[in-house]
C-alpha angles and dihedrals in degrees: 000000000000108000099197128032130188112223113186092324097319119111112221127187116234101187121148117254091255092052092047093047088055087055091049092051087058094046090051090054095048119083095225135098114257131170134214125177138184113238126200134175091271092056090049091051091051092048089061089063106025115066093196092055090049092046092052095048089051092049097049119113089226139358123217113209104222097175126070089204090073091059092044094051090048091049094238102107118139131181092245095051093043091054095046092050095045093048093044090233094164093059093051096043091049092052089048090057092045092052093044093050094046092239120167122234135210118199119216125184142156093232135027093241090062090056090048098057095045089046090053093052093048095047092046100042103024109028095164094058105109110224103198098182147354137193139174113216096218086064095046127096096228142328090270090059090051091052091046091053092049095047094049089064094039090208121197091225134024113203112199121198092178118128127241129294091023091057096051092044093052091047094047091051100042112025094101089055101049123105104211142101103229135022114202114189108192098160127222098289117132122225093248101078090121089066103053095119133233097309092051090050092050092049089048092052088052091053092049091051091048092049093047090051091050092050090051094050091046093052093047090051092050091053093057 
């Protein structure tokens, strides 16, 4: 299995969930700030036009591919990775490790509803996880106030459910100010993407075709 893939100039990690969780275990035991983020086709599209988004993707410790379409467009899809991505295995395995290692969590979102749905999952599936704080940026005074609220709790892990490019912009502007061990940017996607109906499937196929075309054009340009 190919562990790293280059998608239109952006290096993405393609580790199995087991391999990535081993990396996370190491990160949680280290006393340094590291960042991981889930990446889908929409994020890649934004990165081609938004320099801050591309900068943040390039600077992440690890990327988590959250869209099977990326692997399909790059021609590296496998049944194992398809299953892991569609079932959101990384998210659930990460929360298991957070619960097992008694790590504290701070929830960050752009809207209250995006905090509500992740809170419900954590309380139902991982009741022993200690959520020490939460904040929706649309309700905050400014970025500095958000950082102060987070640092007051000194959480082990920040889980961000902000969408791109809000997530990348916030991290780019504030990563050097955050008192935490691990940033996990999971985006605002729900866990029901498999049930988007016929229109959703058609639009997804279009995105995959466009991404595959962009990948081919990029590779041809690089060969010149």
